C-alpha positions in Angstrom: -198.7 -169.9 66.8 -197.9 -167.0 69.0 -194.1 -166.3 69.4 -192.5 -167.0 72.7 -190.8 -164.3 74.8 -187.4 -165.5 73.5 -188.7 -165.2 69.8 -189.9 -161.7 70.5 -186.6 -160.7 72.0 -184.7 -162.1 69.0 -187.1 -160.3 66.6 -186.6 -157.0 68.3 -182.8 -157.5 68.2 -183.0 -158.3 64.5 -185.0 -155.1 63.9 -182.5 -153.0 65.8 -179.7 -154.6 63.8 -181.4 -153.9 60.4 -182.5 -150.4 61.3 -179.2 -148.5 60.6 -179.0 -150.2 57.1 -182.4 -149.0 55.9 -182.7 -145.6 54.3 -183.6 -143.0 56.8 -185.9 -140.9 54.6 -188.2 -142.5 52.0 -191.6 -141.8 50.6 -192.9 -144.4 53.1 -191.0 -143.2 56.1 -189.4 -146.6 56.6 -187.3 -145.7 59.6 -190.4 -144.6 61.5 -192.0 -147.9 60.4 -189.2 -150.0 61.8 -189.3 -147.9 65.0 -193.0 -148.8 65.3 -192.3 -152.5 64.7 -189.8 -152.3 67.5 -192.0 -150.2 69.8 -195.0 -152.6 69.6 -193.3 -155.7 71.0 -191.0 -153.9 73.3 -193.9 -152.2 75.0 -196.6 -154.7 74.3 -198.8 -152.1 72.7 -202.4 -153.0 72.0 -204.5 -151.8 69.1 -205.8 -148.7 70.9 -202.2 -147.7 71.9 -201.0 -148.3 68.3 -203.8 -146.1 66.8 -203.1 -143.4 69.4 -199.3 -143.4 68.7 -199.2 -144.0 64.9 -202.5 -142.8 63.3 -200.7 -140.0 61.5 -199.0 -142.1 58.8 -200.7 -145.0 57.1 -197.5 -146.9 56.3 -196.2 -146.6 59.9 -199.6 -147.5 61.3 -199.7 -150.5 59.1 -196.3 -151.6 60.2 -197.2 -151.3 63.8 -200.4 -153.3 63.3 -198.5 -156.0 61.5 -196.2 -156.2 64.5 -199.2 -156.6 66.8 -200.6 -159.3 64.5 -197.3 -161.2 64.7 -197.4 -161.0 68.5 -201.0 -162.3 68.5 -200.7 -165.0 65.8 -197.1 -165.6 64.8 -196.2 -166.1 61.1 -193.7 -164.1 59.2 -191.6 -161.9 61.4 -191.2 -158.2 60.6 -187.5 -158.4 60.1 -188.0 -160.7 57.2 -189.8 -158.1 55.2 -187.0 -155.5 55.6 -184.2 -157.6 54.2 -184.8 -156.4 50.6 -184.6 -152.7 51.7 -181.2 -152.8 53.3 -178.7 -150.5 51.8 -175.7 -152.6 50.8 -172.2 -151.4 50.3 -170.4 -152.4 47.1 -168.3 -155.1 48.9 -171.2 -156.5 50.9 -172.3 -160.1 50.3 -176.0 -159.9 49.3 -176.9 -163.2 51.1 
């Protein structure tokens, strides 16, 4: 089922919250991928807009298309997939 406007707003807020805790520079350009997953719902980008904006990096493009799929169909939210990639400090609770 498609997410409601409120669910979309909450998801974007979660992604903004997670973003500073994910490594900035990785082989897969994860920060750019999170930015794409934020950009798609914030600006309601369609497939053509996504390909125009993100066709230069396969991982980022894939992340943007997954965000579009979530907007169209629902299912697992993007923020859930980033939880395992968060950099934790020694004293952080992993839960």
